[in-house]
Structure formats: C-alpha cells, structure tokens
N, C-alpha and C positions, 0 to 999 in steps of 0.2 A: 809709602812715602819715598820720594827720590832722594839720592845722596845729597844733592844740593840743599833741599829743604831740611833734611836731617841736620846738616852742618849749620844751617842758619839757627835752628833751635838750640843746638849745642853751644854755639858761639854766644847766643843771647843769654843763656843760663850761666855760662862761665864768666860773662862780663860782670855779673852781680858780685863775684868774689874777686874781682880784679884789684881791689884796693886792700885786700887782706894782708896783714903782716907776713913776712916770709923769712924762713931760716934755711931755705933750700939753696943748694949750690947751682942747680940748673937755671934758676931765675937770675942768677948773677953771671951766667955765661960760663960756669965752671962745671966740672964733671966729677961726680962721686964714683969711686971705684970700690965696689963691695967685694969683689972676688967671685960674685955670682954671675955667671956668663949671661943668663937671660936678662937679668935686671940691668947689668952694665951695658949690654947691647941696646936695650930699650932707651936708657937715659942718653946714650950716645946718639941715637936716631932723633930723639926729641931736641937735643941741643943742636945737632946739625941742621935740622929743618928750621928751627927758630933763628939761627944765624943767617941762613940763606934767605929767609923771608925778610929779615931785618935789613938786608942789603938791597931789597927791591928798589928800582928806580921809579919813584912815584910822580916824577915830573913829565913822564911820557916822552922824553927826548928821543930815544931810539925810534919810537913810533911816529913822531912828528918829523924826524930828520929827512925822509924823502920829500916832504912838502916844503920844508924850509930851504932845502938845496935847490929844488925845482923852481921855487919862486924867488930865490936869491934874497931872502930876508934873514933877519937876525935869528939865531938859534933859539932864543928865548921868546920868540913871537908866540903869543897865546893861541891856543887851538881855535878859539872863536874867530880870530883874525885870519888864520889859515883857511878856515872854512869859507869865510867871506871871499877871499881871493879865489878859492876853488870855484865857488858859484859864479863869480865874474868870468872866469876863464871858460867854464862850461857853457855859460850863456853865449859867449863868443863862438864856441864850437857849434852851438845850436843855430846861430845865425847863418852858418854855412851849410845847414841841413844835416848836421851830424847829431843823431840821437843816441843816448847812452844810458846804461844802468849798471849797477854794481851787484853782482851775484856774490854772496858771502860764503856759502858752503857748497861743496866740501872744501874748496880752496878759493879764496877771493879772486875774482877776475872781473875786469871792466868789459862789459859787452857793448859793442858798437852795432846798433841795429840798422841804421840807415846812414847814408852819406859816405864820404871818403875824405882822404887827406891830400887831395891833389892840389888844393890851393896853397900858395906859398905862405899865406897868412895863418894857416892852420897847422899846428904841430901836435905831436902826441905826448909832449913832456908832461902835461898836467895829468893825463890819463895814466901814464906810467907811474907817476908819483902817487896818485891815489891808490892804484892797485898795490904798489909795494908797501905803502903805509897800512893798507887793509890786511895784507898778508902778514906783516909783522904783528899787527894788533891781534889777529885771530890766533897766531902761533903763541903769542904771550898769554892770551886768555886760556888756551889749552894747557900750557905749562902750569899756570896757576891752579887750574882745575885738578891737575894731577897731584900737586902739593896739598890741595884741600882734601882730596881723597886720602892721601897719606896721613894727614892730621886726624882725620876721622878714624882711620884704622888704629892709629897710635892711642887714641882716646879709648877705643874698645879694648885694646891690649892692656891699658892701664888698669881698667876695672878688674881684669883677671889677676894682675900682679897685686892689687890691693887684697884680694882673697888670700894669696900666698903669704903676704906680709902679716896677715892676721894670724897665720898659723905659727909664727915665730914665738908667740907667747908674750905675756905682759912683761916678764922679767928679762927678755932678751935685750942686750945692749944695742943690737943693730936695728931693732924694730923702730925706734923713734926716728933714726936717720932715714931709714927706708921710707917710712910713712911721710916724712917731710919732703923727700924728693919726689914721691909720687903725687903728693898734693901740689907741689910746685910745678910738676909737669902738667897737671890739669890746668893750672892758671896760664902757663906758657902756651899750651895748645889752644886755649881760648883766645889769647891775643893773636896767635898765628892765624886762626880761622877768621877772626874779625878783619884782620888786615888783608888777607887774601880775598875775602868777599868784597871788600871795598875796592880793591884793585881790579877785580873781575868786572865789577859794576862799571868802573871807568872805561875799561876796554869795550864793554858792550855798548855804552853810550857813544864811544868814538866810532865804532863800526856803523851804528845807526846813522850818526851824523854824516859820515862819508857817503853812505848809500843815498841819503836824501840829497846831499850836495851834488852828486853826479847824475842823478836821475832826471832826464829831460823828457820823460814820457816813453822812453824805450821799453821799460819794464811793462807798462800797461799794454803797449802794442804786442809785446811778446806773449803776455798772458792771454790776450784776445786771440792771437794766432793759435796758441796751444788749445784753448777752449774750442775753437772752430775745428781744429784737426781732430780732437777727441770726439766731437759731435758726429763727425762723418767716418769715424774709424770703424772698421769691421774686422772681425777675427780672420786671419789668413786661412785660405783653404789648405787642407793637408793632402799631401801626395805620398803614398807609401809610408804613412805614419810620421812624416816630417813636415814641418811648416815651411812654406816658401818665404824666404827673407829677402827683401829688396835691399840692394846696396845703397848707402847714403851718397848724396851728391858730393862731388869734390869741393873743397874749400879754396878760396882765393885769398891772397894776402896783399891788398893795396898798401903801399907805403910802409911795408914792414909790419902791418897789423894783421893778425890772423882773422879770417872772416868766414862765417858760416851763414849760408843763405837762409832767410826766413821764408814765410809762406809765399810771398809774391815778389819782393824786391831783394836785391843783394844786401847783405849786412854781415855781421860777424862778431867773433870774440876778440877781445883785445888781450892778448896773452904775451907776457914777457918771456 
C-alpha cells in the first residue's frame, strides 16, 4: 500500500475519535516537558507540525495570484471565474493558430506546439500566468505531501512511545500524563492528516483545471507525433561497443518564448 493510501486510512480511523474529550496539552497548543528527551522531542515535533498546518492558506490566494494580476481582476475572484477568463484568452490565441498544452511534471510548463506570437494582438501574458500558477500549485502540493509523510512517521513513532509508557508501571505518577499526551498526539495527527489531504486534493483539482483550460489540442498532436516516432524507431547501430547518438536540433525563441520543433512544423516550450 502506498504512503498516501496508508495516510488516508489512518486519517479516517482517527476522525472517529476526533470528538473525544481531552486533557492533553498538545491539543491545546501547549507543550508538556517531562525531562525525557525522546518524548519531549516527539511532542515538540507534533506541536510544530500541527501549528504549521493550522496556518495553511486554504483560499489559494498565492496560487491564484499570477492569474488575478495577469487578468487585472479582484484578488478574491473565484477560481471558476479565473478559469473562464483563461479559456477565453486561450481561445483567442487559438484563433491566431497558436496551439498549446500544459505539461505538469516534472515541473509545470506551457508547451506551444504550433503558431507564433508575431501578431500584435497576441501576447504571452496568459500563458506565463498559467505556468506560474501551475508551478506554485505543484510546489505547494509537494510541500503538503512532505508534511503528510512526516505526520505518518510521527504516528508510527507514537505507537513505540506507547509501549515505553506502558513500562512505567501503574503506580507511576508520570504515566497518566504521558498517556494523555500520546493519546492527544494521536488525535492531533489525525486532524493534521485530514487537513493536508483536503488541501492536496484542492491542489490536484486546480492543476487538472489549468491543464484543461490551456489545452487547445496541442497535447493530442504531441502524443500522436510521439507515437509515430516510436513506431518507426529502431535501435541505433553500435560501433566499437558504443551507440551512435544524434544531436538534437537547435531550438528557436520567437517573441521570447522558448521553442522546440515537433515532427513536421516549428513549435516549442513556453518556459519562463
């Protein structure tokens, strides 16, 4: 099972105890110091992660900002409206013969497959805004994924600390406090994972929406060219144990836009 699926299961199970009464300091945003280095460091990590996730910007303002500035609209313009404007502008580019698509990984980049920007009526503001928004969104998604993995590791560590707490003995005055903090950590981590999963889902949907809004058939043409190239590909002949490698064709940059030639006509990558 992949880490993301494991985290989904853990978050769902922890949600069942989300309303349980609490006497733990960690759930109140405070930190218990027991003098035990391992436990204190653990509680500190849980508290730091919880506070960081609580500060996450759920309104997507930093991700939408390139679009709102490029379109000169209110900063609170809903994403749906921004996508509508994007589609309108992309349709105008297509009317000038410009076909585009958005490649998301390994780093988002708007690809210009056909056409150029020689017309005065055509500018690259929209494409740059879409690309920057996609870059920010994927970067944010990956940051959240790292925190999600940290939450999973902390939950695994908590189980081991539970075993150590059980060795303190029933009469130990520290046992009740330690067990309360560990139980509280479990609930805190459940909320952290639930929030991170929700935010990552939003980022994923935004990336898909941007890709659909900017695609004017360029991706289909690119895939067809790749399929055709692969169908005619033959392993290179070897000479003296080494394969002969042909150099790639030079790129050209019309109107400041990086361009890489497809199979038949000139085109390229739109890279900032």
